[in-house]
C-alpha atoms as one frame of an Amber mdcrd trajectory, in Angstrom:
protein
  -9.134 -20.445  18.883  -7.486 -16.879  19.549  -7.692 -14.165  17.338  -4.085
 -13.154  15.527  -5.273  -9.784  15.317  -8.422  -8.166  17.623 -10.990  -8.459
  15.195 -12.517  -4.936  15.310 -12.201  -3.275  11.703 -11.393  -6.678  10.236
  -7.900  -6.015   9.791  -6.808  -9.903   9.962  -8.279 -10.379   6.482  -6.626
  -6.994   4.682  -3.232  -8.151   6.320  -4.104 -11.728   5.231  -4.936 -10.905
   1.423  -2.052  -8.542   1.360   0.387 -10.873   2.596  -0.678 -13.715  -0.032
  -0.070 -11.291  -2.775   3.088  -9.838  -2.050   4.508 -13.484  -1.174   2.865
 -14.823  -4.556   4.723 -12.485  -6.903   8.059 -13.155  -4.800   7.861 -16.701
  -5.040   6.770 -16.460  -8.576   9.831 -14.256  -9.756  12.056 -17.080  -7.908
  10.479 -20.070  -9.746  10.774 -17.833 -13.303  14.396 -17.156 -12.870  14.489
 -13.265 -13.030  13.621 -12.724  -8.983  16.895 -12.478  -6.325  16.445 -14.542
  -2.877  16.380 -10.621  -1.710  12.804 -10.528  -3.113  11.996 -12.801  -0.330
  13.632 -11.154   2.254  12.442  -7.679   1.326   8.631  -9.465   1.473   9.160
  -9.531   5.437  10.375  -6.399   6.085   7.338  -4.668   3.714   4.726  -7.069
   5.223   5.305  -7.157   9.415   5.395  -3.236   9.030   2.097  -2.882   7.670
   0.746  -5.800   9.778   2.224  -4.094  13.238   0.145  -1.242  12.006  -3.100
  -2.744  11.393  -2.436  -5.007  14.658  -2.446  -1.600  16.558  -5.801   0.017
  14.992  -7.277  -2.803  15.274  -6.845  -2.871  18.875  -7.336   1.031  19.031
 -10.839   0.317  18.226 -11.289  -2.136  20.553  -9.850  -0.399  23.533 -12.437
   2.680  22.591 -15.030   0.451  22.370 -14.300  -1.348  25.808 -13.881   2.103
  26.989 -17.180   3.842  26.552 -19.091   0.523  27.157 -17.362   0.311  30.617
 -17.694   3.841  31.771 -21.447   3.750  30.922 -22.227   0.347  32.258 -24.332
   0.861  35.649 -26.356   3.806  33.537 -26.768   1.907  30.548 -28.537  -0.400
  32.273 -30.241   1.710  34.796 -34.051   1.035  34.285 -34.413   4.991  35.464
 -35.014   7.451  33.425 -31.366   8.313  32.038 -31.437   4.836  30.607 -32.810
   5.743  27.621 -30.801   8.764  27.537 -27.389   7.164  28.350 -28.289   4.087
  25.779 -28.975   6.308  23.118 -25.919   8.631  23.550 -23.870   5.218  23.418
 -25.014   4.483  20.346 -24.325   7.295  19.059 -20.869   6.955  20.209 -20.430
   3.629  19.159 -21.787   4.623  15.763 -18.804   7.257  15.231 -16.143   5.050
  16.031 -17.960   2.251  13.593 -18.074   4.598  10.846 -13.826   4.633  11.387
 -14.112   1.294  12.224 -15.400   0.091   9.061 -13.984   3.139   6.550 -10.585
   3.381   7.457  -9.056   3.915   3.937  -5.729   5.096   5.148  -5.551   1.198
   6.217  -7.304  -0.255   3.916  -5.266   1.022   0.867  -3.018   3.747   2.059
  -0.041   1.601   3.586   3.300   1.788   2.066   6.400   0.013   1.825   8.293
   2.642   3.068  11.181   0.257   4.531  11.474  -2.093   1.743  14.966  -2.845
   0.084  13.684  -3.367  -3.109  11.800  -0.126  -3.839  13.560   2.562  -4.922
  13.522   5.602  -2.645  12.685   9.230  -3.506  15.641  11.258  -3.175  14.422
  13.953  -1.555  11.288  14.823  -0.346   9.097  14.044   2.432   6.108  11.365
   1.929   2.576  12.030   2.666   1.681  11.710   5.936   0.082   7.837   6.998
  -3.330   8.262   8.333  -5.991   5.701   9.751  -8.877   7.981   8.152  -8.250
   8.965   5.244  -6.148   7.687   1.940  -3.930  10.576   0.213  -3.226   9.486
  -3.346   0.118   9.391  -4.354   2.881   7.534  -6.310   5.533   7.672  -3.237
   7.898   4.505  -4.168   6.583   2.180  -1.898   2.643   3.138  -2.049  -0.669
   1.322  -4.020  -0.580   3.842  -7.280  -3.908   5.670  -7.398  -7.263   4.019
  -9.149  -8.627   6.231 -12.101 -10.628   6.137 -14.906  -9.024   7.349 -18.056
 -11.160   9.769 -20.694 -11.357   7.176 -22.571 -13.263   5.179 -20.252 -10.229
   2.458 -19.077  -9.480   1.662 -15.335  -5.678   2.625 -15.264  -5.138  -0.593
 -12.915  -6.545  -2.928 -16.296  -3.579  -1.807 -18.160  -1.488  -3.465 -15.036
   0.621  -6.801 -16.484   1.340  -9.570 -14.554   5.041  -8.737 -14.425   6.446
  -4.529 -14.330   4.655  -2.273 -15.927   6.247   1.001 -16.655   3.187   3.863
 -17.063   4.992   6.519 -19.847   2.711   9.606 -19.234   5.448  11.634 -22.020
   7.734  11.028 -24.242  10.800   9.242 -22.746  13.202   7.186 -24.146  12.888
   4.186 -21.989  14.946   1.655 -24.058  17.768   1.465 -21.287  15.377   0.839
 -18.814  13.421  -2.025 -20.932  17.564  -3.226 -22.379  18.232  -4.276 -18.585
  15.171  -5.554 -17.863  15.585  -8.038 -20.981  19.292  -8.359 -19.348  18.227
  -9.876 -16.308  15.000 -11.322 -17.689  12.472  -9.499 -15.718   8.902  -9.396
 -17.126   8.294  -5.267 -18.080   5.694  -3.558 -20.543   5.999  -0.217 -21.090
   2.715   1.026 -20.800   2.096   4.569 -22.802  -0.419   7.239 -21.259  -1.621
  10.533 -22.691  -3.978  12.011 -20.520  -3.403  14.985 -18.260  -5.661  13.945
 -15.054  -4.110  10.689 -15.114  -0.761  12.456 -14.826  -1.260  14.876 -12.478
  -2.457  11.930  -9.982   0.817   9.940 -10.977   2.997  12.946 -10.329   5.475
  11.933 -12.421   6.023  11.082 -16.317   7.389   7.624 -15.637   6.096   5.283
 -12.494   7.314   1.504 -12.782   4.556  -0.777 -11.183   5.740  -3.961  -9.388
   3.127  -7.309 -10.007   1.477  -6.384  -6.406   0.467  -2.542  -7.779   2.982
  -1.304  -5.529   4.820   1.466  -7.303   8.832   0.556  -7.314  10.384   3.364
  -8.876   8.933   6.956 -10.246  10.777   9.509 -12.370  10.934  13.044 -13.951
  12.800  11.187 -16.676  14.725   7.953 -17.819  17.025   6.708 -14.734  20.682
   7.477 -14.911  21.693   3.783 -14.123  18.907   1.627 -15.229  19.859  -1.388
 -14.152  20.539  -0.520 -10.751  16.797   0.322 -10.858  16.117  -3.121 -12.597
  18.304  -5.200 -10.197  16.974  -3.061  -6.898  13.233  -4.015  -7.864  14.252
  -7.727  -8.371  16.074  -7.993  -4.892  19.222  -8.425  -6.241  22.175  -6.769
  -3.405  19.521  -4.376  -1.909  20.397  -1.845   0.223  18.428  -0.566   3.398
  16.440   2.366   2.178  17.328   5.626   4.124  13.656   5.906   5.450  12.019
   4.159   8.807   9.151   2.027   8.142   6.046   3.945   8.829
């Protein structure tokens, strides 16, 4: 059977696991009654953009390997004195490429759902650049939030629940958001975090985490229209993001 994604990098596995997680919470929301069918449409939008990026990255690795091999084929197989030198140089070039192929954190954890209709976009500013070789920690909406251990030793990801999790890094009244989530039946836990390093890394006083551990919304304070936020993140009447997929 042919690979749907060029196997270099193993990004087909990354893509498949991400697809399963993304589909899992959207289906659970439907079965539990709080998710709108718009979540399933958003799933396709979100994951297709990531899959295409992964496929292009994998194909690039394969193309570079192929170019190196084909350009040095005759010298590499030569029995003359320069054959050993060429093979050694080729090995170094492939090794350097292999580091990126196997340690491309930008591909593995640095993807972002910029185009998602169920993520509340930032009103202004520009998102961090997406790079194949580098992961830039950020809570820009649609991103995977940064991983860290708090001062008390707990991993911040251990605070995320099976529903939505609102991380509160400062004293803000979020009763409106909690009430609107309850009205729509959306599972939401509010978790207070008082850790200066975590607050700096998470960039906002309030960060809403989805069940699939992506940022759904963030703000310096409670949203002016909490019902609009809840309806958007649960897939009800989604509107297109102002940004294109990256």
